[in-house]
Structure formats: structure tokens, C-alpha cells
Backbone bond lengths (Angstrom), bond angles and torsions (degrees), N, CA, C in turn:
res aa  C-N    CA-C-N  psi(-1)  N-CA   C-N-CA  omega(-1)  CA-C   N-CA-C  phi
1 M - - - 1.416 - - 1.536 110.42 -
2 K 1.282 116.44 137.19 1.487 120.97 176.32 1.518 108.82 -71.43
3 P 1.302 118.74 155.97 1.493 119.65 -178.02 1.518 112.84 -58.42
4 E 1.312 120.35 -37.84 1.456 123.83 178.76 1.532 109.87 -66.41
5 E 1.310 117.76 -41.52 1.495 120.20 176.91 1.504 111.56 -64.12
6 L 1.340 116.14 -43.70 1.402 122.02 177.99 1.527 112.99 -60.79
7 A 1.363 116.42 -42.51 1.451 121.39 176.95 1.526 111.29 -62.86
8 K 1.296 117.22 -41.41 1.476 120.80 177.90 1.507 111.76 -62.11
9 H 1.333 117.10 -42.94 1.474 121.26 179.12 1.542 109.24 -65.21
10 L 1.323 116.03 -46.02 1.501 118.97 -176.31 1.537 110.80 -68.17
11 N 1.302 118.41 -35.49 1.477 120.51 177.70 1.512 112.52 -61.44
12 E 1.325 118.73 -20.42 1.445 121.84 177.48 1.541 112.08 -65.29
13 T 1.349 115.30 -23.59 1.465 119.66 178.97 1.534 111.67 -75.09
14 G 1.322 116.25 -22.65 1.476 121.15 178.48 1.512 115.57 73.19
15 S 1.317 119.81 15.14 1.467 119.25 -178.41 1.527 113.92 -106.09
16 F 1.334 116.55 18.66 1.448 121.19 -177.83 1.533 111.17 -114.21
17 E 1.339 116.59 143.01 1.454 121.49 -179.93 1.546 110.61 -90.87
18 R 1.329 116.38 -37.77 1.449 118.64 -179.47 1.559 108.46 -161.95
19 E 1.312 116.10 170.23 1.457 120.87 179.85 1.534 109.00 -143.13
20 E 1.340 114.90 160.19 1.423 120.13 177.85 1.554 108.36 -153.56
21 V 1.298 116.48 135.48 1.456 121.76 174.00 1.518 108.42 -112.24
22 A 1.284 117.23 115.68 1.470 121.96 178.84 1.494 109.70 -135.08
23 H 1.318 115.94 130.76 1.511 121.38 178.59 1.534 110.02 57.46
24 G 1.309 116.90 36.29 1.449 120.60 177.46 1.494 115.48 74.76
25 E 1.329 117.93 12.07 1.444 123.19 -176.57 1.520 111.04 -120.41
26 L 1.315 117.94 134.01 1.451 123.35 -177.89 1.519 109.53 -91.95
27 S 1.343 115.24 131.40 1.470 120.91 170.76 1.483 106.52 -122.38
28 M 1.313 116.79 135.47 1.486 123.12 179.03 1.540 108.47 -131.86
29 W 1.337 115.95 139.34 1.429 122.30 -178.84 1.508 109.64 -106.40
30 T 1.313 116.82 137.80 1.434 123.29 175.57 1.527 109.29 -129.79
31 T 1.279 118.20 173.73 1.467 123.55 179.84 1.520 107.97 -86.73
32 P 1.325 120.48 155.66 1.443 122.52 174.59 1.536 111.12 -57.72
33 A 1.328 118.30 -33.82 1.470 122.49 179.97 1.542 110.99 -64.40
34 N 1.337 117.57 -31.44 1.468 121.82 -178.67 1.516 112.59 -97.08
35 W 1.312 119.15 3.41 1.469 123.72 -173.08 1.488 111.80 -54.10
36 V 1.307 118.85 -54.80 1.500 122.94 -176.03 1.504 110.54 -70.04
37 S 1.319 119.67 -47.08 1.484 119.56 -177.17 1.541 110.69 -64.99
38 T 1.312 116.95 -33.25 1.497 119.56 177.34 1.526 109.94 -69.00
39 A 1.325 116.02 -43.07 1.478 120.18 178.58 1.553 110.08 -60.80
40 E 1.324 115.34 -47.52 1.471 119.56 178.74 1.523 112.25 -58.68
41 H 1.357 115.86 -39.34 1.470 118.66 177.18 1.559 110.42 -65.29
42 L 1.333 116.66 -42.89 1.455 118.98 178.07 1.541 112.35 -57.43
43 K 1.294 116.30 -37.43 1.475 119.93 -178.85 1.504 113.00 -78.48
44 E 1.330 118.60 -39.60 1.456 121.85 -169.87 1.517 116.12 -96.23
45 C 1.347 116.67 -21.13 1.458 120.02 179.97 1.524 112.28 -61.64
46 G 1.276 117.72 129.31 1.479 121.62 -175.98 1.545 112.62 -63.92
47 R 1.347 116.34 -29.34 1.496 118.45 179.93 1.515 111.76 -81.78
48 C 1.329 117.01 -21.77 1.467 121.32 -177.34 1.509 109.28 -96.75
49 R 1.321 114.58 -69.59 1.477 125.54 176.63 1.516 111.96 56.76
50 F 1.350 117.09 56.26 1.439 122.82 177.98 1.521 106.51 -79.39
51 D 1.322 115.26 90.65 1.495 119.49 -174.56 1.496 114.32 -98.10
52 F 1.329 119.18 -3.98 1.480 119.86 -177.96 1.529 109.66 -120.52
53 F 1.305 113.68 115.08 1.500 120.02 177.87 1.518 108.21 -80.62
54 T 1.361 116.64 126.08 1.459 119.39 -178.72 1.527 110.10 -97.50
55 F 1.335 115.93 -60.84 1.453 118.12 178.19 1.534 112.08 -159.56
56 L 1.301 115.23 165.83 1.459 121.75 172.39 1.534 104.46 -141.15
57 T 1.318 115.42 134.29 1.475 120.39 178.40 1.533 107.72 -151.18
58 A 1.329 113.96 -172.60 1.468 118.34 179.05 1.512 109.56 -136.96
59 V 1.354 113.63 163.13 1.470 121.84 176.50 1.504 105.90 -127.63
60 D 1.320 117.55 127.88 1.464 121.42 178.43 1.528 107.82 -80.74
61 L 1.332 117.90 111.47 1.463 123.87 178.90 1.518 110.30 -98.18
62 E 1.293 116.24 16.73 1.481 124.33 -179.90 1.542 110.41 56.59
63 A 1.302 120.47 -116.99 1.475 123.57 -172.85 1.560 112.49 -60.68
64 E 1.318 116.55 -30.01 1.447 119.75 -179.60 1.551 113.86 -73.15
65 G 1.321 116.99 -18.99 1.473 122.91 -178.80 1.485 111.35 113.38
66 F 1.337 115.53 -147.28 1.461 122.56 -179.35 1.518 109.75 -120.21
67 E 1.301 116.75 131.55 1.474 122.51 173.51 1.485 106.30 -92.78
68 I 1.359 115.39 120.30 1.463 120.51 176.70 1.501 106.27 -92.93
69 V 1.311 117.08 133.33 1.465 121.49 -176.75 1.570 107.09 -122.52
70 L 1.292 114.12 123.25 1.522 121.79 176.94 1.520 106.18 -114.98
71 H 1.343 116.82 128.47 1.445 120.78 178.27 1.540 106.80 -116.92
72 V 1.309 117.24 123.62 1.467 123.33 177.77 1.538 109.22 -130.23
73 Y 1.327 111.51 157.35 1.459 120.44 -173.66 1.529 109.66 -133.00
74 S 1.351 115.93 144.66 1.434 119.57 173.99 1.540 109.90 -103.56
75 V 1.307 115.94 111.75 1.492 119.71 -178.52 1.513 108.72 -64.90
76 R 1.331 116.64 -45.66 1.450 121.35 -176.99 1.547 111.61 -65.88
77 R 1.317 117.08 -46.09 1.469 120.14 -174.85 1.524 112.30 -91.86
78 Q 1.290 117.69 -16.17 1.466 124.46 178.88 1.504 112.57 59.97
79 H 1.330 115.77 48.60 1.461 120.56 168.91 1.514 109.79 -136.35
80 H 1.294 116.68 164.54 1.476 121.21 -176.94 1.479 112.17 -141.50
81 I 1.321 116.89 166.40 1.462 121.89 -176.46 1.511 108.47 -151.88
82 N 1.326 112.88 151.06 1.489 121.53 169.15 1.531 107.18 -106.06
83 L 1.284 117.80 114.84 1.478 123.12 174.11 1.506 105.90 -94.96
84 K 1.358 117.10 128.76 1.421 120.12 -177.63 1.522 112.25 -130.51
85 T 1.306 116.88 154.99 1.446 123.72 173.43 1.503 108.34 -152.75
86 I 1.310 117.45 162.80 1.489 121.59 177.94 1.502 110.61 -120.35
87 V 1.343 116.50 129.52 1.432 121.67 177.02 1.521 109.23 -113.36
88 P 1.356 117.41 145.71 1.456 119.51 -175.54 1.516 113.59 -65.83
89 R 1.299 115.95 150.61 1.470 122.12 -177.81 1.549 110.39 -67.43
90 G 1.301 118.22 -36.86 1.469 122.62 -177.08 1.509 113.53 -66.31
91 N 1.319 117.84 -36.28 1.457 121.15 178.46 1.516 109.68 -141.09
92 P 1.306 117.08 72.56 1.477 121.47 -178.59 1.522 114.07 -70.90
93 A 1.313 115.25 96.83 1.472 118.81 -177.55 1.518 109.03 -140.98
94 L 1.307 115.34 147.59 1.454 122.83 178.42 1.528 110.07 -152.78
95 P 1.322 119.67 144.36 1.469 119.40 176.10 1.519 111.82 -62.20
96 T 1.302 116.04 148.77 1.462 122.11 -178.31 1.530 109.48 -72.45
97 L 1.355 114.82 154.40 1.442 123.13 172.39 1.520 111.64 -115.45
98 A 1.360 116.21 14.99 1.449 121.38 -178.45 1.539 112.97 -62.66
99 H 1.361 116.58 -25.02 1.460 119.86 -179.64 1.517 110.57 -86.11
100 V 1.339 116.81 -14.22 1.490 121.77 178.03 1.529 109.62 -86.11
101 W 1.342 115.76 -53.54 1.450 122.45 176.26 1.531 107.47 -127.78
102 L 1.316 115.82 122.89 1.479 119.99 -177.76 1.538 111.25 -59.33
103 G 1.303 117.66 -31.75 1.459 122.00 -179.99 1.504 113.64 -65.38
104 A 1.314 119.35 -19.38 1.442 121.88 178.42 1.510 111.51 -65.76
105 N 1.307 118.32 -23.33 1.463 121.69 -177.92 1.525 112.12 -52.57
106 W 1.329 116.18 -56.04 1.479 119.31 -178.46 1.502 113.92 -67.21
107 S 1.322 117.26 -40.97 1.482 119.99 178.08 1.486 112.86 -63.60
108 E 1.340 117.79 -39.98 1.468 120.36 176.84 1.522 111.68 -64.80
109 R 1.333 116.02 -40.64 1.483 118.59 178.63 1.541 110.46 -63.11
110 E 1.320 115.91 -43.09 1.461 120.37 179.66 1.548 110.09 -62.73
111 T 1.336 116.62 -47.36 1.462 122.23 -179.18 1.519 111.39 -63.03
112 A 1.358 115.91 -41.17 1.480 118.63 177.05 1.527 111.46 -61.81
113 E 1.321 115.71 -41.94 1.443 120.04 -176.82 1.549 114.19 -70.56
114 L 1.291 114.22 -40.76 1.492 120.19 -174.46 1.520 113.48 -86.14
115 F 1.377 117.40 -26.31 1.454 121.43 -179.02 1.526 113.81 -115.33
116 G 1.324 119.59 -15.75 1.425 122.90 179.83 1.541 112.78 79.05
117 I 1.305 115.90 31.83 1.465 121.52 -179.04 1.560 105.03 -100.76
118 T 1.343 113.21 129.52 1.465 120.66 -179.87 1.503 110.22 -86.94
119 F 1.316 118.26 128.25 1.479 121.30 174.92 1.527 105.09 -104.69
120 Q 1.337 114.33 102.75 1.447 120.48 -174.03 1.538 111.00 -68.00
121 G 1.320 115.15 131.02 1.489 121.75 179.19 1.517 112.51 84.30
122 H 1.332 116.60 11.96 1.492 117.81 179.93 1.520 109.18 -66.33
123 P 1.331 117.08 137.77 1.499 120.72 -175.78 1.527 113.69 -73.46
124 D 1.355 120.26 -17.87 1.427 120.66 -176.48 1.513 109.87 -150.94
125 P 1.330 119.75 81.10 1.460 121.76 -173.24 1.558 115.71 -82.28
126 R 1.346 116.75 15.69 1.447 117.74 179.76 1.533 111.59 -61.46
127 K 1.348 115.51 160.68 1.456 119.74 173.39 1.518 110.30 -66.20
128 L 1.320 115.13 148.90 1.473 121.03 -174.87 1.521 111.59 -112.13
129 L 1.346 118.46 -40.83 1.453 121.73 -171.90 1.541 114.90 -114.60
130 L 1.301 115.84 -38.08 1.504 119.80 -172.36 1.531 110.10 -96.22
131 P 1.331 116.58 156.38 1.439 119.46 175.88 1.542 111.81 -63.86
132 D 1.318 117.57 153.92 1.455 121.12 -179.04 1.511 112.71 -58.06
133 E 1.324 119.03 -31.79 1.448 121.52 -177.51 1.546 113.79 -82.41
134 F 1.307 117.39 -4.49 1.466 120.32 179.58 1.499 109.69 -68.81
135 V 1.347 114.36 135.74 1.479 121.59 -177.90 1.504 107.48 -114.50
136 G 1.352 116.91 132.07 1.462 121.19 174.87 1.510 110.76 108.97
137 H 1.356 112.25 178.60 1.477 120.91 -176.12 1.531 105.53 -131.18
138 P 1.348 117.60 100.30 1.447 122.69 -167.78 1.563 116.27 -67.93
139 L 1.312 119.43 -14.54 1.445 118.95 179.52 1.548 112.61 -96.76
140 R 1.337 116.29 3.94 1.474 119.73 174.28 1.519 107.93 -77.85
141 K 1.283 117.44 148.06 1.439 120.73 -179.24 1.535 112.97 -71.23
142 D 1.350 115.89 -21.44 1.444 119.61 179.77 1.542 112.61 -90.02
143 F 1.316 118.20 3.46 1.454 122.37 179.77 1.516 108.48 -77.35
144 L 1.355 115.19 124.67 1.492 119.46 179.52 1.522 110.52 -79.14
145 L 1.330 115.79 128.71 1.433 119.40 178.39 1.500 109.28 -82.70
146 M 1.327 115.07 137.03 1.492 119.58 -178.06 1.505 112.42 -60.15
147 S 1.325 116.83 -34.88 1.483 118.47 -179.40 1.488 111.77 -64.97
148 R 1.328 117.76 -30.12 1.475 122.29 177.76 1.519 110.38 -73.08
149 E 1.325 117.45 -26.80 1.450 120.66 -179.98 1.516 110.45 -80.49
150 V 1.335 118.39 -31.86 1.453 123.71 -174.76 1.514 111.89 -80.92
151 K 1.351 118.94 -43.38 1.459 120.33 -176.03 1.530 108.30 -128.87
152 E 1.315 114.30 158.18 1.464 121.59 -177.95 1.525 111.53 -68.60
153 W 1.307 117.30 144.22 1.424 124.36 177.57 1.525 110.89 -70.75
154 P 1.380 117.95 122.50 1.474 119.32 -175.90 1.533 114.50 -83.48
155 G 1.300 118.11 -0.46 1.443 121.85 -177.86 1.491 113.05 -71.67
156 L 1.346 114.62 163.43 1.487 117.34 -179.45 1.515 112.12 -73.26
157 K 1.359 115.43 -32.08 1.455 121.64 178.71 1.497 110.34 -127.83
158 E 1.313 115.42 150.32 1.441 118.54 171.76 1.529 108.77 -68.64
159 P 1.326 118.58 149.40 1.492 120.54 -176.43 1.525 111.15 -56.80
160 E 1.314 121.25 -35.78 1.479 122.18 179.75 1.523 111.66 -70.33
161 E 1.315 119.62 -15.04 1.467 122.99 179.06 1.521 112.68 -85.32
162 V 1.322 116.65 -18.70 1.478 120.89 -178.72 1.529 107.85 -82.76
163 K 1.300 116.14 123.21 1.486 122.17 -177.72 1.524 108.49 -123.31
């Protein structure tokens, strides 16, 4: 299915806020409340059949919160989609998709550890990459880099001055 055809089919479910096709790839946004039901539809719907989990990550949008990005692929139909949602910065939480795609387990653990996003109901929320004693979430834009604390910034402007 072409991205436009896939978007038309998926919009029939009514659980999407907006869509975008860029570089031949479809991205669709849903609400956190529809996150799991939308993912289940993507996997189980006969016309979609997204049976291959590729990755899940987040983007720090600062004041807007975190955009969660899920990329899945249909081996049989040979099409793919980015499913996205935004969670608030103050309480970044989303239901787990580990029961929908087993591969989501590791990606959710990584995203939780590096961005501080809680995946509710996750079967194994242990840290994956960083030592247990590590404090903070290094992929957040507000995370202070140790190298910046130890030596002076050689740039012309401080990062917060660049607009």
C-alpha cells in the first residue's frame, strides 16, 4: 500500500489526530489514550498487518513534552509507518506495547532509561544500558553534560542563547 492509501485506510478508524507523508514514509499521531488500541489495530488489521517491530524512541520537545515514535513494518505487505504521540514533560508516561510486539520490550527499557518516560505495565523495567547508580536521563535536553561542567564552553554563544 502506498503511504496515502494507508493513511486513508487508517483514518477510517478515527483514532488519529493528524498525518504526514515525508520522504515516502507515513507518520500518524494519536493520543496517549489511544496508543495501545491503535498499535493493536496496526498489528492485527488484515489490510495493515504490521508484524515487524523496528524501533521505539522519543524526541525531547522541551516545553511541549516528549514525542514517542514507534516504527513498524509489514513484511507481508512491505509498507511501514511511524506511529507518534506526545506525553507531557511533567509526567511522561505511556502504556507498554511489550504485549503487542515482543521487540518493544528492549526499546521501551532504553527509552525509559535515557528519557525518563514510564511505560506502565512493562514486564521488566530494569535498567538496560546505564549503571544502577547513574542519576538522570542523558538524552533529555535539560541534562547537564559532565564535560560542560568540567571545562569552559569554547563556543561563541551559550546553547541557550542560540535561537
